[in-house]
Every structure is written in structure tokens, then in C-alpha cells.
C-alpha positions as CSV (number, residue, x, y, z in Angstrom):
1,M,0.2,-0.1,-0.3
2,T,1.7,3.2,-1.6
3,L,0.7,6.2,0.4
4,L,1.7,10.2,-0.8
5,A,0.8,13.2,1.0
6,V,-0.2,15.5,-0.7
7,S,-1.5,18.6,1.5
8,S,0.4,18.1,4.5
9,Q,-0.2,22.2,4.9
10,A,-4.0,21.7,5.7
11,L,-5.2,23.3,8.6
12,A,-6.0,20.4,10.9
13,T,-10.2,21.3,11.5
14,P,-12.3,19.5,13.9
15,E,-14.9,20.8,11.5
16,R,-14.0,19.3,8.6
17,G,-13.0,16.3,10.5
18,L,-16.9,15.6,11.7
19,E,-18.3,16.8,8.2
20,I,-16.7,13.6,6.4
21,A,-17.1,11.5,9.2
22,T,-21.1,12.3,9.4
23,E,-20.8,11.9,5.3
24,R,-19.0,8.1,5.8
25,K,-22.0,7.8,8.2
26,T,-24.7,8.5,5.9
27,R,-23.7,6.6,2.8
28,D,-23.8,3.6,5.4
29,E,-27.5,3.9,6.7
30,G,-30.4,2.0,5.4
31,W,-29.0,-1.6,4.8
32,Q,-31.2,-3.2,7.6
33,D,-29.9,-6.7,8.3
34,S,-27.0,-8.7,6.8
35,V,-25.6,-12.2,7.5
36,A,-22.1,-12.9,6.3
37,T,-19.6,-16.3,5.8
38,M,-15.8,-15.5,7.1
39,E,-13.1,-17.3,8.1
40,M,-10.7,-16.0,10.6
41,I,-6.8,-16.3,9.8
42,L,-4.7,-16.1,13.2
43,K,-0.8,-15.8,12.5
44,N,1.6,-15.7,15.1
45,A,5.3,-13.7,14.9
46,Q,6.9,-16.9,13.1
47,G,4.6,-17.4,11.0
48,E,2.4,-19.8,11.7
49,S,-0.9,-19.9,11.4
50,S,-4.6,-21.4,12.3
51,T,-7.9,-20.7,10.8
52,R,-11.7,-20.7,12.1
53,A,-14.7,-20.7,10.1
54,M,-17.6,-18.2,11.4
55,R,-20.6,-16.8,10.7
56,L,-21.6,-12.9,11.8
57,K,-25.3,-11.8,11.5
58,S,-25.6,-7.9,11.8
59,F,-28.7,-5.8,12.5
60,E,-29.0,-2.1,12.0
61,V,-30.8,0.1,14.5
62,A,-31.8,3.5,14.4
63,D,-30.5,6.3,16.6
64,D,-27.9,3.9,18.5
65,G,-25.3,1.8,17.7
66,D,-25.6,-2.0,15.6
67,K,-26.0,-5.4,16.9
68,G,-23.6,-8.2,15.7
69,L,-23.8,-11.9,16.5
70,T,-20.7,-14.1,16.2
71,I,-20.9,-17.5,15.7
72,F,-17.3,-20.4,15.4
73,D,-18.4,-22.9,13.6
74,Q,-14.9,-24.4,12.8
75,P,-12.5,-25.8,14.2
76,R,-13.5,-28.4,17.0
77,D,-12.3,-26.5,20.3
78,V,-14.3,-23.0,19.3
79,K,-17.1,-24.9,17.9
80,G,-20.6,-23.4,19.2
81,T,-18.9,-20.5,21.1
82,A,-20.7,-17.2,20.3
83,F,-20.0,-13.7,21.0
84,L,-23.2,-11.1,21.0
85,N,-22.6,-7.2,20.4
86,H,-24.8,-4.5,21.4
87,S,-23.3,-1.2,20.1
88,H,-24.4,1.9,21.4
89,S,-23.6,5.7,20.5
90,V,-23.2,7.2,24.0
91,E,-23.1,4.6,26.6
92,A,-20.8,1.9,26.9
93,D,-21.6,-1.0,24.2
94,D,-23.1,-4.5,25.8
95,Q,-20.8,-7.2,24.6
96,W,-21.5,-11.4,25.9
97,L,-19.4,-14.1,25.1
98,Y,-20.8,-17.7,25.1
99,L,-18.3,-20.8,25.9
100,P,-20.1,-24.0,25.1
101,A,-17.4,-25.6,27.6
102,L,-19.1,-24.3,30.2
103,K,-22.3,-23.7,29.2
104,R,-22.0,-20.2,30.4
105,V,-22.8,-16.7,28.9
106,K,-19.6,-14.4,30.3
107,R,-19.9,-10.5,29.9
108,I,-17.6,-8.5,28.8
109,S,-16.4,-5.7,31.0
110,S,-16.0,-2.5,28.9
111,R,-12.9,-1.7,31.2
112,N,-12.0,-4.8,29.5
113,K,-13.1,-4.0,25.8
114,S,-9.2,-3.6,24.7
115,G,-8.4,-7.3,25.3
116,P,-8.2,-9.9,22.3
117,F,-10.9,-11.4,21.0
118,M,-11.0,-14.8,21.1
119,G,-6.8,-14.7,20.9
120,S,-7.1,-12.5,17.3
121,E,-5.5,-8.8,17.0
122,F,-9.1,-7.3,16.9
123,A,-9.6,-6.1,20.1
124,Y,-13.6,-5.9,21.6
125,E,-14.1,-2.2,20.9
126,D,-12.9,-2.6,17.1
127,L,-16.2,-5.1,17.0
128,S,-18.2,-2.4,17.8
129,S,-20.3,-0.2,15.0
130,F,-19.3,2.9,13.8
131,E,-20.8,5.7,15.8
132,L,-20.0,9.6,15.3
133,E,-20.6,9.9,19.1
134,K,-17.5,7.3,19.8
135,Y,-15.1,10.2,18.9
136,N,-13.6,13.1,18.6
137,F,-12.9,14.1,14.9
138,N,-9.9,15.9,13.2
139,Y,-9.6,16.2,9.7
140,L,-5.4,16.2,8.7
141,G,-5.7,16.4,5.0
142,D,-6.0,14.9,1.7
143,Q,-3.6,12.1,0.6
144,V,-3.0,9.5,-2.5
145,I,-3.3,6.1,-1.5
146,D,-2.0,3.1,-4.3
147,D,-3.7,6.1,-7.0
148,T,-6.8,6.6,-4.7
149,Q,-7.8,10.2,-3.5
150,V,-8.1,10.0,0.2
151,Y,-9.2,12.1,3.5
152,L,-6.9,11.6,5.9
153,L,-8.9,11.9,9.9
154,E,-7.8,11.6,13.2
155,Q,-10.2,9.8,15.7
156,T,-9.9,10.2,19.5
157,P,-12.3,7.7,21.3
158,T,-14.1,9.6,23.6
159,D,-14.6,7.0,26.0
160,Q,-12.1,6.6,28.9
161,N,-12.0,3.0,28.9
162,S,-10.4,2.8,25.0
163,G,-7.1,1.0,24.8
164,Y,-6.3,3.6,22.0
165,T,-5.2,7.6,22.4
166,K,-6.5,8.0,18.9
167,Q,-6.7,6.1,15.7
168,L,-5.2,7.6,11.6
169,V,-8.0,6.9,9.3
170,W,-7.6,6.8,5.6
171,L,-11.1,7.2,3.7
172,D,-11.2,7.3,-0.4
173,K,-13.0,10.4,-1.5
174,Q,-15.4,9.2,-3.6
175,H,-17.4,6.1,-1.7
176,Y,-16.1,7.3,1.9
177,R,-14.8,4.0,2.6
178,P,-11.7,2.9,5.0
179,L,-9.1,1.7,3.4
180,K,-6.6,1.9,6.3
181,V,-6.7,2.3,10.1
182,E,-3.7,3.2,12.6
183,F,-4.6,2.6,16.0
184,Y,-2.1,4.1,18.8
185,D,-2.4,2.4,22.1
186,R,-1.9,4.2,25.9
187,K,1.2,5.3,25.6
188,G,0.5,7.3,21.9
189,S,2.6,4.7,19.8
190,L,1.7,2.7,16.7
191,L,0.1,-0.6,18.1
192,K,-2.1,-1.9,15.1
193,T,-2.9,-0.8,11.4
194,L,-5.9,-2.4,9.9
195,A,-6.3,-2.6,6.1
196,F,-9.0,-3.0,4.0
197,T,-9.3,-4.6,0.6
198,D,-11.9,-6.8,-1.9
199,Y,-14.3,-4.2,-1.5
200,K,-17.6,-5.5,-3.3
201,Q,-21.2,-3.2,-2.9
202,Y,-24.5,-4.3,-2.1
203,L,-27.9,-3.1,-3.2
204,D,-26.2,-0.8,-5.3
205,K,-25.2,1.5,-2.4
206,F,-23.5,-0.4,0.5
207,W,-19.8,-1.4,0.5
208,R,-18.3,-4.0,2.3
209,A,-14.5,-5.0,2.2
210,H,-14.2,-8.9,2.1
211,T,-10.9,-8.4,3.2
212,M,-9.4,-6.9,6.7
213,A,-5.9,-7.5,7.6
214,M,-5.0,-6.8,11.2
215,V,-1.1,-6.4,12.1
216,N,0.3,-5.8,15.3
217,H,3.4,-4.1,15.3
218,Q,4.6,-4.5,18.9
219,T,4.2,-8.3,18.8
220,G,4.5,-8.9,15.0
221,K,0.8,-11.1,15.1
222,S,-1.8,-10.9,12.9
223,T,-5.3,-11.5,11.9
224,I,-6.9,-11.7,8.4
225,L,-10.9,-11.5,8.2
226,T,-12.0,-13.0,4.6
227,T,-15.7,-13.0,3.7
228,S,-16.6,-15.7,1.3
229,S,-20.8,-14.9,1.1
230,M,-22.6,-11.9,2.2
231,A,-26.6,-11.3,2.3
232,F,-28.7,-8.4,3.0
233,K,-32.1,-8.0,4.5
234,T,-32.6,-11.3,5.4
235,G,-35.8,-10.8,7.8
236,L,-33.5,-11.1,11.1
237,T,-35.2,-9.0,13.7
238,E,-33.7,-7.5,17.1
239,K,-35.2,-10.8,18.4
240,D,-32.5,-12.5,17.5
241,F,-29.7,-10.6,18.8
242,E,-31.2,-11.1,22.7
243,K,-28.8,-12.2,25.0
244,N,-30.9,-15.1,26.0
245,I,-30.3,-16.6,22.3
246,L,-26.8,-17.1,23.2
247,N,-27.8,-20.5,24.7
248,R,-29.6,-21.6,22.0
249,I,-27.1,-21.1,19.4
250,K,-26.8,-23.9,15.9
């Protein structure tokens, strides 16, 4: 991914940052629900990898954060494990993890949201839906990534329990899709980079990256999420995302 600075002298402005972020949010409204079949590939610093098969169900909520249910199907040691996420725009997210071996639902404390999700390089807070209220925004200028014109935004989390001091986000100007995100830890050091590739458009409007690669620069580990199939407006309802559904996962 080649990055070229264009307007490094541009004034950093919160107003423009919020304007761009708001357009990003607006362009991704109205999808209702989705179901995706995915793979999670975990790689350690030595390059050894393991693969997990999973399904992700998502439900759009008006005037609040979205809801998500992740179900692991393979391998056997994680089969039946399920993660339920109720994102919120202002309050802390509600998150639960069902562990089939213990037949127990574990609530994820908001203080532990920076912890790793299922041993991956994605933290629990990375799985939340994008909500404007979760950040303060700053527009840092225009750049070019691989011949694509992009906006560079700085996002500062408003939640004091966040594991990040800031995130740098590169959005393509044409569709306002994230192409890259840099995550900075509580000491202000670069922790992780997330790259979004293989975008596909659904319902003539909604863009989804079919490959998301998260690299941890401090440990050398990485996690790649790949989507093999995705469907929208499948008829899911809020009842499909209630906490008691976790004990009945199929």
C-alpha cells in the first residue's frame, strides 16, 4: 500500500473532520440486516497460522449502535462459541461471550474492551459499529493511497476505557470507505494497522471489504478476516440478537 502525502500543510480542523465522518456514516444507513460467512486466520510472529470458520449476523439500529452476533463453527475447540455485541452511540457497549465448554455466558466488562477477541489481534472495542458519538474528529488533510484520493482523519475515542489514544483513518473520497486505520496505544505508540481490501457493493449502495487484515506492530502477530459470502435484508429481527439466544446457538 503506497501512501503519498498531498496537502500536508492543510489546516487540521475538527469541523471538517466531523463533516467527513458524518458523510461516511450517512452513506452506510439503510442496510437493515446482513449475514456473512467468514474465515479468521491467526498468524503468530513466526508465521504459523490457524484458521477458524465463522458466521456474522448484523442488525441495524436507528438512533443507536448496531447489533452483531458472531458464531464460530470450526475448528472443534471453538465450535459453538458465540459473541453478542450491542453497540451504543453514547453508553458503553453491551457485550457477551458464550463458551460452550462451560455452558456459560460471560459478560465483557467495559473496562476489558481493549482485550483481545478470541486470541486475535482485534480487540473487543474494534467489533463495535462506527458511531459518530464515539470519537472526536480532526481532518488532517488529503493524501493518495495506491492512486486513490483519500481523506486523512484523526479519531480520538471519547470512552475513557478505550485502549487507544487515537486512530488515524484513511477514507477514499469517492465512496467514503475506510482503506486503512492506524491504532495508537495508551502511550501514544503505533500499536496496530488495519487494511481494508477487496471491496464489493451490495444493493447498489453499501460497500463491504471482503478482506480485513490487522497487523500488530508490537508483537508481530496478525489476523485476517475474509468474507466468502454476504447477504442483506434477510429478515433478521431484534429478537435474533437478544442475550438469551446465546444458549440456543446452532
